[in-house]
C-alpha positions in Angstrom: -121.2 -32.4 -3.4 -117.5 -31.2 -3.5 -114.4 -32.1 -1.6 -111.3 -29.9 -1.2 -108.0 -31.6 -0.4 -105.3 -29.4 1.0 -102.6 -31.9 0.0 -102.3 -35.0 -2.1 -104.1 -38.1 -0.7 -103.7 -41.7 -1.4 -107.1 -43.2 -2.3 -108.3 -46.6 -3.5 -109.7 -47.5 -6.9 -112.6 -49.7 -5.9 -112.9 -51.0 -9.5 -109.7 -53.0 -9.1 -109.0 -56.0 -6.8 -108.4 -55.2 -3.2 -104.9 -53.8 -2.6 -104.1 -53.2 -6.3 -105.8 -49.9 -6.9 -104.0 -47.3 -4.8 -103.7 -43.9 -6.5 -102.9 -40.3 -5.4 -105.4 -37.6 -5.7 -103.6 -34.2 -6.0 -104.5 -31.3 -3.8 -107.5 -29.4 -5.2 -111.3 -29.3 -5.3 -113.3 -32.2 -6.8 -116.9 -33.1 -7.5 -117.7 -36.2 -5.5 -120.5 -38.6 -5.0 -121.6 -41.1 -2.3 -121.7 -44.8 -3.3 -122.0 -48.1 -1.5 -118.6 -49.5 -0.7 -117.3 -51.2 -3.8 -115.3 -53.7 -1.8 -118.4 -55.1 -0.1 -118.1 -53.6 3.3 -121.2 -52.2 5.1 -120.4 -48.5 4.6 -120.6 -45.7 2.1 -117.7 -44.3 0.1 -117.1 -40.8 -1.2 -115.5 -41.1 -4.6 -114.5 -38.8 -7.5 -117.7 -38.4 -9.5 -118.1 -41.1 -12.2 -115.3 -43.2 -10.8 -114.6 -45.7 -7.9 -111.6 -43.7 -6.7 -112.0 -42.6 -3.1 -112.4 -44.1 0.4 -115.0 -44.6 3.1 -117.0 -41.5 4.0 -115.8 -41.9 7.7 -112.2 -41.8 6.5 -112.6 -38.5 4.7 -114.7 -36.8 7.3 -112.3 -37.5 10.1 -109.9 -34.9 8.6 -112.3 -32.0 9.1 -111.0 -29.1 11.2 -113.0 -28.6 14.4 -113.4 -31.1 17.2 -113.5 -34.9 17.2 -117.0 -35.6 18.3 -117.5 -39.1 16.9 -114.9 -41.1 18.9 -114.9 -40.7 22.7 -111.8 -42.9 22.9 -109.7 -40.5 20.8 -107.3 -38.4 22.9 -108.6 -35.2 21.2 -112.2 -36.0 21.8 -114.1 -32.7 22.4 -111.0 -30.6 21.9 -110.4 -28.1 19.1 -108.1 -29.6 16.4 -106.5 -28.1 13.3 -105.3 -30.6 10.7 -103.6 -27.9 8.6 -102.6 -29.4 5.2 -104.3 -32.6 6.1 -107.7 -30.9 6.3 -110.4 -32.3 4.0 -113.4 -29.9 3.4 -116.6 -31.6 2.2 -119.5 -29.5 1.1 -122.7 -31.5 1.0 
């Protein structure tokens, strides 16, 4: 699985106490893996392979170009959207 970031993103290092592990992942393409949330929440995280650096899978996937289909309350629900440099491309 890979993830391409079109700009630098702040991510959490889940191996450190909550709030202490913020780091920036530079723009680029990275090998990633899915893990259970290291902070104990009921969700999966996508992290840089072999680390705990990342964020929830839902966080990363919300930045995909296309249309917002998962949140009917969002003002752009069902409309085309282009995140430009904010786009995150995940290849499963």
